[in-house]
C-alpha angles and dihedrals in degrees: 000000000000128000095255091057090052090056095046097046097070090046092053091048092051092050092047091053095048111111116248116255130209104255113266093016142075090233120121111252101237133137090248094050091049091048091051091049089050091052090050091050090050088050090052094049090045089056093049091047089046087230110158092179092055091052092045089057090059098054129084122240083245091060115138135165122182095207089236092285139092090234108106091203092077095045117124120220137173089265099051100032097091093052092045093049093045090053091047094046091053089063098043127079128195101354114194118192131186121190123193112187110211102176140005121195117190126190112177106294098354130074141179123205121195110205141168116223129194117189136178130183145150127244104191093182090058106034142342091232122094114251127217141178137175133187146156108254140180124222122196120206137178135195114252116185090339095311128103114241131184115250097176143334107082 
């Protein structure tokens, strides 16, 4: 074995042991990661379609959002989510949503996805100007009967 082969061998071993990544991301290419990304894409398309039923199908019966406040009256749950979304979607025209998933951590049947969202929409009853917002968010999911469901973070 020559000296050059001795230098290349450890490099080849290191590359062979590197985990596969989903193309264009730093996310591990696993069945669970791909399933979570698919759920998030269905969430995004549900928002753009203003489809409360589609979004409801993605959330766990344990779903809960506190609305960013300590007031329990504005909390969202599995039970009141469809009505809340339907009311919101009646006021919103042409929503456009971009999601960029930055990180997915999976531990057995629970997962956290860190994502950046950028949204724009119109609310004709409020103003003639387009509205927009963007933020770094965290979505929590859990596996229910072998399928990933959203627990919070929408």
